C-alpha positions in Angstrom: 112.5 84.2 96.3 116.0 84.9 97.7 116.7 88.6 98.9 120.4 89.1 98.8 122.5 91.3 101.1 122.5 94.4 98.9 118.6 94.3 98.4 118.3 92.6 95.1 115.6 90.1 95.1 115.8 87.0 92.6 113.4 84.1 91.8 114.4 83.3 88.3 117.8 83.1 86.7 119.6 82.4 83.6 122.2 80.0 84.4 125.7 80.6 83.8 126.3 80.6 79.8 122.8 80.0 79.0 122.4 83.5 77.5 126.3 84.3 76.9 128.5 86.9 78.5 125.9 89.7 78.7 122.4 88.4 78.6 121.5 88.9 75.0 121.5 85.2 74.3 122.8 83.9 71.0 122.0 85.0 67.5 119.3 82.7 66.8 117.6 84.1 70.0 117.8 87.7 68.9 114.4 87.6 67.2 112.6 86.0 70.1 114.2 88.7 72.4 112.9 91.5 70.2 109.4 90.0 70.2 109.4 89.5 73.9 108.7 85.9 73.7 112.3 85.5 75.2 111.9 88.3 78.0 115.3 88.6 79.8 113.8 91.4 82.1 112.2 88.6 83.9 115.6 87.0 84.8 118.6 87.7 86.8 121.4 86.8 84.3 124.5 84.7 85.3 127.2 85.4 82.8 129.2 82.6 81.1 132.2 82.0 83.5 135.0 84.4 83.1 138.8 84.1 83.8 141.1 86.9 84.3 143.1 86.0 81.2 141.6 84.8 77.8 140.9 81.0 77.8 141.1 78.9 74.7 139.1 75.8 76.2 137.7 73.3 73.8 135.0 75.2 71.9 135.7 76.1 68.3 133.2 78.0 66.2 133.8 76.2 62.9 133.0 72.8 64.7 130.9 73.6 67.8 129.2 70.2 67.9 132.6 68.5 68.6 132.2 69.3 72.3 128.2 69.3 72.5 126.1 66.1 72.1 122.5 65.3 72.3 121.8 62.4 74.3 118.9 60.0 74.4 117.5 58.4 77.9 119.7 55.3 77.1 122.8 57.2 76.7 123.0 57.3 72.9 124.1 60.1 70.8 121.3 61.7 68.8 122.2 63.0 65.4 121.8 67.0 65.7 119.4 67.3 62.9 117.3 64.6 64.3 117.4 66.1 67.7 116.2 69.4 66.2 113.3 67.5 64.3 112.3 65.4 67.3 113.2 67.3 70.4 111.3 65.0 72.7 113.9 62.3 72.1 116.5 64.3 73.7 117.0 63.5 77.4 120.1 65.7 78.0 122.7 67.8 76.6 126.3 66.8 77.2 129.0 69.4 76.8 132.8 69.7 77.4 133.3 73.4 76.3 136.0 73.8 79.1 135.1 77.6 79.6 136.2 79.3 76.4 136.2 83.0 77.0 137.7 86.2 76.0 139.1 87.1 79.4 138.0 89.7 82.1 139.3 92.8 80.4 137.7 92.1 77.1 134.5 91.2 78.8 134.6 94.7 80.5 135.0 96.5 77.2 132.8 94.4 75.1 130.1 93.1 77.1 129.6 95.2 80.2 128.3 98.2 78.0 125.9 95.7 76.5 124.6 94.9 80.1 124.1 98.5 80.7 122.4 99.3 77.5 119.7 96.6 78.2 119.8 97.1 81.7 120.1 93.7 82.6 120.7 92.5 86.3 123.8 90.5 86.1 125.7 88.0 88.6 129.2 87.7 87.0 130.4 84.0 87.2 134.2 83.9 87.5 136.8 81.3 88.0 140.5 80.9 88.6 143.1 81.2 91.3 142.6 83.1 94.4 144.6 86.2 93.2 142.8 86.4 89.8 139.3 86.1 91.5 140.2 89.0 93.8 141.5 91.1 90.9 138.0 90.6 89.3 135.9 91.1 92.2 137.5 94.2 93.0 137.1 95.7 89.5 133.4 94.8 89.6 132.8 96.8 92.8 130.4 99.7 92.3 129.5 98.8 88.7 126.0 99.3 87.9 123.7 96.4 87.0 126.2 93.9 88.8 124.2 92.5 91.3 126.6 89.9 92.7 129.4 87.2 91.8 129.2 83.5 91.4 132.4 81.7 92.1 132.6 78.7 89.7 134.5 75.9 91.6 133.1 73.1 89.3 134.1 74.0 85.9 136.2 73.0 84.0 136.2 70.0 86.2 135.2 69.6 89.7 138.0 71.0 92.0 139.0 68.5 94.3 140.9 70.6 96.8 138.0 71.5 99.3 140.2 73.8 101.3 140.9 75.9 98.2 137.3 76.3 97.3 136.5 77.5 100.8 139.5 79.9 100.9 138.6 81.5 97.7 135.1 82.0 99.0 136.4 83.6 102.2 138.9 85.8 100.2 136.0 87.0 97.9 133.7 87.9 101.0 136.5 89.7 102.7 137.3 91.9 99.7 134.0 92.4 98.2 130.5 93.7 99.2 129.0 92.0 96.4 126.6 88.9 97.1 128.5 85.7 96.6 127.1 82.6 95.1 129.1 79.3 94.9 128.7 77.0 92.0 129.3 73.3 93.0 129.1 70.0 91.1 127.9 66.6 92.0 131.6 65.1 92.1 132.6 67.6 94.9 132.1 67.2 98.6 129.3 69.4 98.3 127.8 69.3 101.8 131.2 69.6 103.5 131.9 72.5 101.3 128.6 74.3 101.9 128.8 74.0 105.6 132.3 75.5 105.7 131.0 78.5 103.6 127.9 79.4 105.6 127.9 83.1 106.3 130.0 83.7 103.3 128.0 82.5 100.6 124.5 83.7 100.0 123.2 80.9 97.5 124.4 77.7 96.1 124.0 76.9 92.3 124.5 73.5 90.8 126.5 72.5 87.7 125.7 69.7 85.3 126.5 66.2 86.3 129.6 64.5 84.9 129.0 61.6 82.5 130.5 59.0 84.8 128.0 59.4 87.3 124.8 58.8 85.0 126.3 56.2 82.7 129.0 54.5 84.7 128.9 51.5 82.5 129.9 53.1 79.2 132.5 55.5 77.7 131.4 59.2 77.2 131.3 60.2 73.6 133.5 63.0 74.8 136.0 61.2 76.5 138.9 62.9 74.8 137.7 66.2 76.4 137.4 64.6 79.6 133.9 63.2 79.5 131.8 66.3 79.8 128.8 67.2 82.0 125.2 66.2 81.4 122.1 68.7 81.9 118.5 68.3 81.3 116.2 65.6 82.4 118.9 62.9 82.6 120.7 65.1 85.3 117.5 65.9 87.4 117.8 62.9 90.0 121.2 63.8 90.8 120.9 67.4 91.1 117.7 67.1 93.2 119.5 64.8 95.5 122.3 67.3 95.8 119.8 70.3 96.5 118.0 68.3 99.1 120.9 67.3 101.0 122.4 70.8 101.1 119.1 72.0 102.2 118.9 69.4 104.8 122.4 70.3 106.2 122.6 73.9 105.9 120.7 77.2 105.9 122.2 78.3 102.4 119.5 78.8 99.7 119.9 76.3 96.7 118.9 77.5 93.3 117.0 74.7 91.6 118.6 73.4 88.4 117.9 71.1 85.3 114.2 71.3 84.3 112.6 71.4 81.0 108.9 71.0 81.8 106.3 73.2 83.8 105.4 70.2 86.1 109.0 69.7 87.2 109.2 73.3 87.8 106.0 73.5 90.2 107.4 70.2 91.9 110.7 71.7 92.6 109.0 74.7 94.4 106.5 72.6 96.4 108.3 69.6 97.3 112.1 70.3 97.1 111.9 73.8 99.0 113.5 75.5 96.2 113.6 79.3 96.7 114.8 80.2 93.2 115.1 78.7 89.8 117.8 78.4 87.0 116.9 78.0 83.6 119.9 76.4 81.7 120.1 74.1 78.9 116.3 74.5 78.3 117.3 77.7 76.2 118.9 75.5 73.6 115.9 73.6 72.5 113.1 75.7 74.1 114.3 79.2 74.3 110.7 80.6 74.7 109.6 78.2 77.7 111.4 80.1 80.4 109.5 83.3 79.6 106.3 81.3 79.3 106.8 79.4 82.4 107.4 82.6 84.6 104.6 84.4 83.2 102.3 81.5 83.9 103.8 81.0 87.5 103.3 84.7 88.3 99.8 84.7 87.1 98.8 81.5 89.1 100.5 83.1 92.1 98.4 86.2 91.6 95.2 84.5 91.3 96.0 82.2 94.3 96.7 85.7 96.3 93.2 86.9 95.3 91.5 83.9 96.7 
């Protein structure tokens, strides 16, 4: 568990975008939420990343599967209908959404009221130029249910300017009392960056892994969109390595990413020193699993405490 500087404690999080801009999830998840088999009260919600201005990105509602592909362990694209019928064949989800979003003002009007109504505890994920980020964090100051800010430096593509990432983190910290998370990607010099932001950032979150690192010998099916990032089991070896290296080199907690099964969840806690856990792409195929895993984990922890 991670205790933030404002006293909020978190152990389980819905990763950025996994439950939308406000934590309600997507329309197919609404019945699960009503039945409490998807219980968002067990999670700290990280919003889908927001820019100050509206952003078109690559996602189009009428052709969503243009920028989302289901991938086999061998790197082959699986037909979406077959993927739904045989979910065990899917080893990863590739996306190149490019942070489509309505902009900060629309988010405040349309989604913040939902956050208040459902009493979700939310970290707001933001991206953009330093000035834009400062405008957003200043507006977030004092808003109820907002427990922190995540600066996404790894979308829509890994920011290669290390100094810029460090500078934006420093500026956010100087202009806001909200706890700050930093989202990094495998393609960035993540240890260098993390060392430089110690004392400013309270946790590190890890993005999906660019296709080129996992399948360097073949072209991405989303090459025309920049290649995209892989999440799920295919990314685990890379994200675990990234997590372990950051933990070895710094004191900043790292939120464990990319797992779809309970055994991996337990292994991350016991052997990889994870203090908190992100549930991300698991929601797409197995939206009830996060709730089931958390309840099981808490029950086992209580039983162990009794003995």
